[in-house]
MMTF fields as JSON, N, C-alpha, C and O atoms, coordinates in Angstrom:
{
  "mmtfVersion": "1.0.0",
  "mmtfProducer": "UNKNOWN",
  "numBonds": 395,
  "numAtoms": 396,
  "numGroups": 99,
  "numChains": 1,
  "numModels": 1,
  "chainsPerModel": [1],
  "groupsPerChain": [99],
  "chainIdList": ["A"],
  "bondAtomList": [4, 2, 8, 6, 12, 10, 16, 14, 20, 18, 24, 22, 28, 26, 32, 30, 36, 34, 40, 38, 44, 42, 48, 46, 52, 50, 56, 54, 60, 58, 64, 62, 68, 66, 72, 70, 76, 74, 80, 78, 84, 82, 88, 86, 92, 90, 96, 94, 100, 98, 104, 102, 108, 106, 112, 110, 116, 114, 120, 118, 124, 122, 128, 126, 132, 130, 136, 134, 140, 138, 144, 142, 148, 146, 152, 150, 156, 154, 160, 158, 164, 162, 168, 166, 172, 170, 176, 174, 180, 178, 184, 182, 188, 186, 192, 190, 196, 194, 200, 198, 204, 202, 208, 206, 212, 210, 216, 214, 220, 218, 224, 222, 228, 226, 232, 230, 236, 234, 240, 238, 244, 242, 248, 246, 252, 250, 256, 254, 260, 258, 264, 262, 268, 266, 272, 270, 276, 274, 280, 278, 284, 282, 288, 286, 292, 290, 296, 294, 300, 298, 304, 302, 308, 306, 312, 310, 316, 314, 320, 318, 324, 322, 328, 326, 332, 330, 336, 334, 340, 338, 344, 342, 348, 346, 352, 350, 356, 354, 360, 358, 364, 362, 368, 366, 372, 370, 376, 374, 380, 378, 384, 382, 388, 386, 392, 390],
  "bondOrderList": [1, 1, 1, 1, 1, 1, 1, 1, 1, 1, 1, 1, 1, 1, 1, 1, 1, 1, 1, 1, 1, 1, 1, 1, 1, 1, 1, 1, 1, 1, 1, 1, 1, 1, 1, 1, 1, 1, 1, 1, 1, 1, 1, 1, 1, 1, 1, 1, 1, 1, 1, 1, 1, 1, 1, 1, 1, 1, 1, 1, 1, 1, 1, 1, 1, 1, 1, 1, 1, 1, 1, 1, 1, 1, 1, 1, 1, 1, 1, 1, 1, 1, 1, 1, 1, 1, 1, 1, 1, 1, 1, 1, 1, 1, 1, 1, 1, 1],
  "groupList": [{"groupName": "MET", "atomNameList": ["N", "CA", "C", "O"], "elementList": ["N", "C", "C", "O"], "formalChargeList": [0, 0, 0, 0], "bondAtomList": [1, 0, 2, 1, 3, 2], "bondOrderList": [1, 1, 2], "singleLetterCode": "M", "chemCompType": "L-PEPTIDE LINKING"}, {"groupName": "ASP", "atomNameList": ["N", "CA", "C", "O"], "elementList": ["N", "C", "C", "O"], "formalChargeList": [0, 0, 0, 0], "bondAtomList": [1, 0, 2, 1, 3, 2], "bondOrderList": [1, 1, 2], "singleLetterCode": "D", "chemCompType": "L-PEPTIDE LINKING"}, {"groupName": "GLN", "atomNameList": ["N", "CA", "C", "O"], "elementList": ["N", "C", "C", "O"], "formalChargeList": [0, 0, 0, 0], "bondAtomList": [1, 0, 2, 1, 3, 2], "bondOrderList": [1, 1, 2], "singleLetterCode": "Q", "chemCompType": "L-PEPTIDE LINKING"}, {"groupName": "LEU", "atomNameList": ["N", "CA", "C", "O"], "elementList": ["N", "C", "C", "O"], "formalChargeList": [0, 0, 0, 0], "bondAtomList": [1, 0, 2, 1, 3, 2], "bondOrderList": [1, 1, 2], "singleLetterCode": "L", "chemCompType": "L-PEPTIDE LINKING"}, {"groupName": "THR", "atomNameList": ["N", "CA", "C", "O"], "elementList": ["N", "C", "C", "O"], "formalChargeList": [0, 0, 0, 0], "bondAtomList": [1, 0, 2, 1, 3, 2], "bondOrderList": [1, 1, 2], "singleLetterCode": "T", "chemCompType": "L-PEPTIDE LINKING"}, {"groupName": "PHE", "atomNameList": ["N", "CA", "C", "O"], "elementList": ["N", "C", "C", "O"], "formalChargeList": [0, 0, 0, 0], "bondAtomList": [1, 0, 2, 1, 3, 2], "bondOrderList": [1, 1, 2], "singleLetterCode": "F", "chemCompType": "L-PEPTIDE LINKING"}, {"groupName": "ALA", "atomNameList": ["N", "CA", "C", "O"], "elementList": ["N", "C", "C", "O"], "formalChargeList": [0, 0, 0, 0], "bondAtomList": [1, 0, 2, 1, 3, 2], "bondOrderList": [1, 1, 2], "singleLetterCode": "A", "chemCompType": "L-PEPTIDE LINKING"}, {"groupName": "PRO", "atomNameList": ["N", "CA", "C", "O"], "elementList": ["N", "C", "C", "O"], "formalChargeList": [0, 0, 0, 0], "bondAtomList": [1, 0, 2, 1, 3, 2], "bondOrderList": [1, 1, 2], "singleLetterCode": "P", "chemCompType": "L-PEPTIDE LINKING"}, {"groupName": "ILE", "atomNameList": ["N", "CA", "C", "O"], "elementList": ["N", "C", "C", "O"], "formalChargeList": [0, 0, 0, 0], "bondAtomList": [1, 0, 2, 1, 3, 2], "bondOrderList": [1, 1, 2], "singleLetterCode": "I", "chemCompType": "L-PEPTIDE LINKING"}, {"groupName": "VAL", "atomNameList": ["N", "CA", "C", "O"], "elementList": ["N", "C", "C", "O"], "formalChargeList": [0, 0, 0, 0], "bondAtomList": [1, 0, 2, 1, 3, 2], "bondOrderList": [1, 1, 2], "singleLetterCode": "V", "chemCompType": "L-PEPTIDE LINKING"}, {"groupName": "TYR", "atomNameList": ["N", "CA", "C", "O"], "elementList": ["N", "C", "C", "O"], "formalChargeList": [0, 0, 0, 0], "bondAtomList": [1, 0, 2, 1, 3, 2], "bondOrderList": [1, 1, 2], "singleLetterCode": "Y", "chemCompType": "L-PEPTIDE LINKING"}, {"groupName": "ARG", "atomNameList": ["N", "CA", "C", "O"], "elementList": ["N", "C", "C", "O"], "formalChargeList": [0, 0, 0, 0], "bondAtomList": [1, 0, 2, 1, 3, 2], "bondOrderList": [1, 1, 2], "singleLetterCode": "R", "chemCompType": "L-PEPTIDE LINKING"}, {"groupName": "LYS", "atomNameList": ["N", "CA", "C", "O"], "elementList": ["N", "C", "C", "O"], "formalChargeList": [0, 0, 0, 0], "bondAtomList": [1, 0, 2, 1, 3, 2], "bondOrderList": [1, 1, 2], "singleLetterCode": "K", "chemCompType": "L-PEPTIDE LINKING"}, {"groupName": "GLU", "atomNameList": ["N", "CA", "C", "O"], "elementList": ["N", "C", "C", "O"], "formalChargeList": [0, 0, 0, 0], "bondAtomList": [1, 0, 2, 1, 3, 2], "bondOrderList": [1, 1, 2], "singleLetterCode": "E", "chemCompType": "L-PEPTIDE LINKING"}, {"groupName": "ASN", "atomNameList": ["N", "CA", "C", "O"], "elementList": ["N", "C", "C", "O"], "formalChargeList": [0, 0, 0, 0], "bondAtomList": [1, 0, 2, 1, 3, 2], "bondOrderList": [1, 1, 2], "singleLetterCode": "N", "chemCompType": "L-PEPTIDE LINKING"}, {"groupName": "GLY", "atomNameList": ["N", "CA", "C", "O"], "elementList": ["N", "C", "C", "O"], "formalChargeList": [0, 0, 0, 0], "bondAtomList": [1, 0, 2, 1, 3, 2], "bondOrderList": [1, 1, 2], "singleLetterCode": "G", "chemCompType": "PEPTIDE LINKING"}, {"groupName": "SER", "atomNameList": ["N", "CA", "C", "O"], "elementList": ["N", "C", "C", "O"], "formalChargeList": [0, 0, 0, 0], "bondAtomList": [1, 0, 2, 1, 3, 2], "bondOrderList": [1, 1, 2], "singleLetterCode": "S", "chemCompType": "L-PEPTIDE LINKING"}, {"groupName": "HIS", "atomNameList": ["N", "CA", "C", "O"], "elementList": ["N", "C", "C", "O"], "formalChargeList": [0, 0, 0, 0], "bondAtomList": [1, 0, 2, 1, 3, 2], "bondOrderList": [1, 1, 2], "singleLetterCode": "H", "chemCompType": "L-PEPTIDE LINKING"}],
  "groupTypeList": [0, 1, 2, 3, 4, 2, 5, 6, 7, 8, 8, 3, 0, 5, 9, 9, 9, 10, 5, 5, 0, 8, 11, 7, 2, 0, 12, 12, 6, 12, 2, 13, 12, 14, 5, 6, 6, 13, 3, 12, 12, 15, 1, 11, 9, 8, 4, 12, 16, 15, 0, 17, 15, 12, 8, 9, 1, 5, 16, 13, 12, 14, 14, 16, 9, 9, 8, 13, 4, 15, 6, 15, 12, 8, 4, 5, 1, 11, 16, 16, 8, 16, 0, 13, 0, 16, 12, 12, 3, 14, 13, 7, 9, 12, 13, 12, 13, 4, 12],
  "groupIdList": [1, 2, 3, 4, 5, 6, 7, 8, 9, 10, 11, 12, 13, 14, 15, 16, 17, 18, 19, 20, 21, 22, 23, 24, 25, 26, 27, 28, 29, 30, 31, 32, 33, 34, 35, 36, 37, 38, 39, 40, 41, 42, 43, 44, 45, 46, 47, 48, 49, 50, 51, 52, 53, 54, 55, 56, 57, 58, 59, 60, 61, 62, 63, 64, 65, 66, 67, 68, 69, 70, 71, 72, 73, 74, 75, 76, 77, 78, 79, 80, 81, 82, 83, 84, 85, 86, 87, 88, 89, 90, 91, 92, 93, 94, 95, 96, 97, 98, 99],
  "secStructList": [7, 7, 2, 2, 2, 2, 1, 2, 2, 2, 2, 2, 2, 2, 2, 2, 2, 0, 0, 0, 0, 0, 2, 2, 2, 2, 2, 2, 2, 2, 2, 2, 2, 2, 2, 2, 2, 2, 7, 7, 6, 6, 7, 3, 3, 3, 5, 6, 6, 1, 7, 3, 3, 3, 3, 3, 3, 3, 3, 6, 6, 6, 6, 3, 3, 3, 3, 3, 3, 6, 6, 3, 3, 3, 3, 3, 3, 4, 4, 4, 5, 7, 2, 2, 2, 2, 2, 2, 2, 2, 1, 7, 7, 7, 7, 7, 7, 7, 7],
  "xCoordList": [57.275, 56.306, 56.246, 55.178, 57.476, 57.494, 56.898, 56.155, 57.028, 56.421, 54.823, 54.173, 54.346, 53.08, 52.285, 51.084, 52.91, 52.504, 52.617, 51.811, 53.545, 53.472, 52.307, 51.96, 51.849, 50.798, 49.277, 48.238, 49.289, 48.125, 47.269, 46.055, 47.639, 46.643, 46.127, 44.955, 46.704, 46.378, 45.288, 44.229, 45.421, 44.428, 43.467, 42.464, 43.325, 42.318, 41.613, 40.438, 42.121, 41.202, 40.652, 39.452, 41.217, 40.611, 39.085, 38.045, 39.56, 38.239, 37.002, 35.824, 37.71, 36.571, 35.751, 34.535, 36.43, 35.816, 34.816, 33.757, 35.325, 34.437, 33.32, 32.281, 33.205, 32.16, 31.017, 29.791, 31.799, 30.853, 30.483, 29.518, 31.09, 30.702, 30.53, 29.396, 31.355, 31.062, 30.002, 29.028, 30.008, 28.968, 27.258, 26.254, 27.353, 25.953, 25.411, 24.233, 26.272, 25.884, 25.556, 24.43, 26.322, 25.812, 24.699, 23.979, 24.425, 23.286, 22.001, 21.124, 22.018, 21.002, 20.686, 19.532, 21.688, 21.675, 20.799, 20.02, 21.024, 20.441, 19.108, 18.184, 18.923, 17.556, 16.451, 15.24, 17.094, 16.5, 16.014, 14.919, 17.197, 17.039, 15.762, 14.803, 15.839, 14.868, 13.301, 12.33, 13.278, 12.067, 11.647, 10.47, 12.606, 11.954, 11.546, 10.687, 12.402, 11.581, 10.426, 9.749, 9.983, 8.76, 7.626, 6.535, 7.739, 6.695, 5.555, 5.796, 4.434, 3.08, 2.053, 1.859, 1.479, 0.378, -0.532, -0.811, -0.974, -1.763, -0.971, -1.514, 0.31, 1.095, 1.204, 1.683, 0.894, 0.78, 2.263, 2.83, 2.977, 4.492, 4.48, 3.564, 5.761, 6.256, 7.686, 8.56, 7.834, 9.116, 9.784, 9.367, 11.258, 12.159, 12.234, 13.018, 11.383, 10.997, 9.856, 9.498, 9.145, 8.128, 6.719, 5.783, 6.648, 5.293, 4.703, 5.329, 3.304, 2.613, 1.568, 0.721, 1.691, 0.663, 0.678, 1.299, -0.064, -0.373, 0.25, 0.341, 0.586, 1.274, 0.203, -0.447, -0.027, -0.995, -0.344, -1.039, 1.007, 1.698, 2.912, 3.414, 3.744, 5.141, 5.537, 4.901, 6.809, 7.418, 8.743, 9.734, 8.645, 10.059, 11.136, 12.335, 10.625, 11.584, 12.355, 13.413, 11.788, 12.723, 12.755, 13.262, 12.285, 12.581, 12.127, 12.776, 10.766, 9.888, 8.599, 8.096, 7.973, 6.497, 5.709, 6.25, 4.353, 3.28, 2.761, 2.304, 2.784, 2.101, 0.923, 0.976, -0.053, -1.377, -1.365, -1.388, -1.318, -1.319, -2.489, -3.343, -2.738, -3.648, -3.558, -4.456, -2.572, -2.324, -2.529, -2.679, -2.575, -2.756, -1.896, -1.538, -1.502, -0.592, 0.983, 1.147, 1.91, 3.093, 4.169, 4.087, 5.175, 5.97, 7.49, 8.279, 7.775, 9.141, 9.928, 9.611, 11.252, 12.051, 11.894, 11.443, 12.194, 11.958, 12.856, 12.387, 14.113, 14.877, 14.59, 15.101, 13.746, 13.229, 12.179, 11.729, 11.817, 10.684, 11.695, 12.622, 11.122, 11.799, 11.038, 9.828, 12.34, 11.96, 11.467, 10.391, 11.975, 11.837, 10.507, 9.614, 10.299, 9.022, 7.773, 6.61, 8.157, 7.009, 6.653, 5.509, 7.538, 7.247, 6.479, 5.41, 6.943, 6.085, 4.827, 4.004, 4.466, 3.147, 2.277, 1.133, 2.621, 1.872, 1.767, 0.881, 2.54, 2.437, 1.05, 0.495, 0.625, -0.706, -0.813, -0.097, -1.733, -1.748, -1.758, -2.481, -0.941, -0.885, -1.643, -1.284, -2.542, -3.255, -2.343, -1.625, -2.618, -1.653, -2.105, -3.25, -0.921, -1.421, -1.671, -0.975, -3.047, -3.129, -3.157, -3.668, -2.646, -2.15, -3.158, -3.094],
  "yCoordList": [1.731, 1.806, 3.156, 3.562, 4.123, 5.589, 6.212, 7.149, 5.926, 6.355, 6.467, 7.418, 5.207, 5.155, 6.022, 6.272, 6.362, 7.201, 8.663, 9.479, 9.107, 10.32, 10.752, 11.912, 9.658, 9.95, 9.679, 9.974, 9.07, 8.504, 9.936, 9.786, 11.083, 12.251, 12.588, 12.916, 12.524, 12.814, 11.678, 12.045, 10.386, 9.354, 9.495, 9.349, 9.825, 10.033, 11.206, 11.287, 12.095, 13.376, 12.953, 13.205, 12.31, 11.765, 10.768, 10.7, 10.152, 9.3, 9.936, 9.706, 10.967, 11.877, 12.689, 12.878, 13.025, 13.85, 13.168, 13.67, 11.904, 10.842, 10.493, 10.475, 10.18, 9.658, 10.878, 10.765, 11.99, 13.299, 14.327, 15.086, 14.297, 15.187, 14.413, 14.509, 13.522, 12.808, 11.994, 12.295, 10.822, 9.991, 10.423, 10.071, 11.09, 11.948, 12.424, 12.22, 13.142, 13.772, 12.606, 12.47, 11.936, 10.693, 9.96, 9.45, 9.82, 8.931, 10.024, 9.701, 11.337, 12.254, 12.281, 12.185, 12.404, 12.315, 11.126, 11.207, 10.125, 8.657, 8.709, 8.277, 9.179, 9.437, 10.574, 10.413, 11.44, 12.485, 11.864, 12.011, 11.095, 10.212, 9.343, 9.516, 8.441, 7.616, 8.137, 7.584, 9.34, 10.201, 10.634, 10.466, 11.238, 11.565, 10.628, 10.837, 9.397, 8.364, 7.821, 7.18, 7.906, 7.372, 8.061, 7.503, 9.29, 10.226, 9.611, 9.013, 9.896, 9.32, 10.479, 11.406, 10.331, 11.246, 11.196, 10.135, 12.332, 12.899, 13.23, 13.762, 12.947, 13.635, 14.882, 15.543, 15.449, 16.762, 16.965, 16.235, 18.192, 18.161, 19.948, 20.695, 20.291, 21.598, 21.786, 20.926, 22.656, 22.651, 23.459, 23.979, 23.368, 24.013, 25.357, 25.86, 26.32, 27.673, 27.827, 29.002, 27.016, 27.176, 27.238, 27.914, 26.527, 26.304, 24.962, 23.903, 25.159, 24.13, 23.693, 24.455, 22.163, 21.739, 20.237, 19.498, 19.931, 18.523, 17.843, 18.51, 16.641, 16.385, 15.631, 14.717, 16.087, 15.705, 14.857, 14.048, 14.972, 14.378, 14.262, 14.952, 13.398, 13.348, 13.307, 12.849, 13.95, 13.941, 13.184, 13.675, 11.705, 11.091, 11.555, 11.45, 12.095, 12.611, 13.864, 14.207, 14.492, 15.853, 15.696, 16.646, 14.631, 14.164, 15.346, 15.865, 15.764, 16.737, 16.331, 15.282, 17.293, 16.842, 18.11, 19.209, 17.883, 19.048, 18.955, 17.896, 20.044, 20.315, 21.446, 22.554, 20.852, 21.864, 22.462, 21.907, 23.974, 24.953, 25.885, 25.635, 26.798, 27.792, 28.779, 29.452, 28.677, 29.436, 28.868, 29.598, 27.449, 26.504, 25.518, 25.108, 25.068, 23.781, 24.269, 25.133, 23.765, 24.354, 23.122, 22.28, 23.191, 22.195, 22.414, 23.22, 21.589, 21.484, 20.28, 19.169, 20.913, 19.708, 18.638, 19.127, 17.242, 16.575, 16.919, 16.75, 17.39, 17.559, 18.95, 19.188, 19.711, 20.87, 20.796, 21.775, 19.542, 19.103, 18.662, 17.853, 19.525, 19.326, 18.097, 17.909, 17.159, 15.978, 16.506, 16.033, 17.233, 17.461, 18.13, 17.582, 19.282, 19.998, 19.253, 19.525, 18.246, 17.763, 16.583, 16.151, 15.914, 14.818, 15.644, 15.173, 16.938, 17.41, 17.915, 18.041, 18.234, 18.697, 17.351, 17.539, 16.025, 14.712, 14.266, 13.426, 14.638, 13.919, 14.198, 15.296, 13.219, 13.706, 14.413, 14.202, 15.451, 16.566, 15.89, 14.959, 16.457, 16.048, 17.198, 18.371, 16.703, 17.853, 18.174, 17.43, 19.578, 20.116, 19.53, 19.189, 19.481, 19.041, 20.47, 21.435, 20.538, 21.567, 21.329, 20.32, 22.195, 22.204, 23.007, 23.235],
  "zCoordList": [-2.373, -1.33, -0.909, -0.449, -1.013, -0.708, -1.849, -1.555, -3.225, -4.04, -4.144, -4.579, -3.614, -3.58, -2.338, -2.445, -1.403, -0.228, -0.832, -0.385, -1.822, -2.06, -3.262, -3.487, -3.899, -4.945, -4.217, -4.809, -2.832, -2.365, -2.108, -2.24, -1.816, -1.459, -3.077, -3.261, -3.769, -5.553, -5.755, -6.264, -5.426, -5.678, -5.194, -5.893, -3.855, -2.966, -3.29, -2.934, -3.885, -4.456, -5.552, -5.655, -6.525, -7.491, -7.332, -7.987, -6.227, -5.819, -5.452, -5.722, -4.628, -3.891, -4.98, -4.954, -5.709, -6.654, -7.628, -8.007, -7.99, -8.787, -8.04, -8.701, -6.74, -6.114, -5.664, -5.627, -5.362, -5.048, -6.375, -6.288, -7.253, -8.58, -9.588, -10.056, -10.225, -11.426, -11.427, -12.117, -10.653, -10.502, -10.174, -10.793, -9.27, -9.342, -10.445, -10.735, -11.204, -12.514, -13.373, -13.851, -13.533, -14.598, -14.202, -15.061, -12.827, -12.656, -13.032, -13.833, -12.351, -12.682, -14.377, -14.795, -15.149, -16.656, -17.191, -18.14, -16.509, -16.87, -16.372, -17.062, -15.282, -14.804, -15.764, -15.916, -16.186, -17.056, -18.48, -19.023, -18.946, -20.197, -20.153, -20.906, -19.248, -19.028, -18.88, -19.397, -18.048, -17.814, -19.228, -19.547, -20.196, -21.355, -22.443, -23.3, -22.26, -22.945, -22.411, -23.214, -21.193, -20.787, -20.982, -20.868, -21.283, -21.434, -22.52, -23.569, -22.026, -22.747, -23.022, -22.237, -24.114, -24.207, -23.013, -22.455, -22.647, -21.445, -20.267, -19.298, -20.28, -19.169, -18.942, -19.863, -17.948, -17.452, -17.076, -16.262, -17.833, -17.56, -17.48, -17.822, -16.936, -16.73, -17.685, -17.572, -18.392, -19.157, -18.068, -17.032, -18.806, -17.856, -17.859, -17.054, -18.827, -18.768, -18.062, -17.983, -17.507, -16.485, -17.282, -16.855, -18.399, -19.032, -18.576, -18.533, -18.21, -17.95, -18.91, -19.377, -19.237, -20.212, -20.224, -19.46, -21.159, -21.319, -22.803, -23.833, -22.716, -23.765, -24.646, -24.139, -26.245, -26.971, -28.001, -28.616, -28.263, -29.616, -29.453, -28.566, -30.213, -30.173, -31.781, -32.731, -31.727, -33.122, -32.931, -32.389, -33.525, -33.215, -34.15, -33.893, -35.294, -36.27, -35.822, -36.349, -34.867, -34.568, -33.011, -32.414, -32.242, -30.888, -30.074, -29.165, -30.565, -29.674, -29.375, -29.778, -28.554, -28.05, -28.376, -28.497, -28.515, -28.645, -27.416, -26.987, -26.747, -25.57, -25.702, -26.236, -25.099, -25.076, -23.848, -22.749, -24.177, -22.946, -22.861, -23.712, -22.142, -22.232, -23.565, -24.071, -23.847, -25.302, -26.481, -27.462, -26.612, -27.764, -27.655, -26.551, -28.671, -28.895, -29.285, -30.147, -28.717, -28.932, -28.722, -27.828, -29.714, -29.793, -29.204, -29.697, -28.094, -27.422, -27.717, -28.143, -27.304, -27.502, -26.307, -25.271, -26.276, -25.204, -24.051, -22.926, -24.171, -23.345, -22.435, -21.34, -23.089, -22.323, -21.277, -20.681, -21.097, -20.118, -18.817, -18.771, -17.818, -16.296, -15.67, -15.54, -15.252, -14.63, -13.17, -12.804, -12.466, -11.061, -10.975, -10.329, -11.58, -11.428, -12.109, -11.813, -13.09, -13.605, -12.72, -12.858, -11.725, -10.854, -9.795, -9.405, -9.237, -8.293, -8.721, -7.814, -9.848, -10.407, -10.307, -9.893, -10.613, -10.737, -9.427, -9.272, -8.212, -7.129, -6.372, -6.391, -5.791, -4.811, -3.862, -2.883, -3.871, -2.819, -1.392, -1.037, -0.757, 0.794, 1.754, 1.853, 2.292, 3.231, 4.485, 5.154, 4.585, 5.571, 6.988, 7.284, 7.838, 9.158, 9.715, 9.4, 10.83, 11.645, 13.105, 13.591, 13.743, 15.238, 15.874, 17.082]
}
C-alpha cells in the first residue's frame, strides 16, 4: 500500500495529461479527417493559407481537390482545407442586434 501512495501523484499526472492534452487532440484529428472525407463538389471552403474558393473536382489518386478561385482553378491537398474557417464561412449570417 505504501508503494501505491508513492506512485499516486505520477499516475494522477498521466491521467490529467491524457484527458487535457492527448484526448482532445485525438478528437480534433478525427473531426478533421471526417470533414475532409465529407467534402463534396460545390462546397465553399477556405484553405489553411487563407485561399477562398469552391470545390469543383476531386482527385482520389492524389488525395487532392481542385478549387475554383478568383485566380482560376488550383489543386490543393485535402488536408490543406481548414475545417474551422470553412465552417464559419458556411454558417448563416446572423443579424447584429441594435441597442
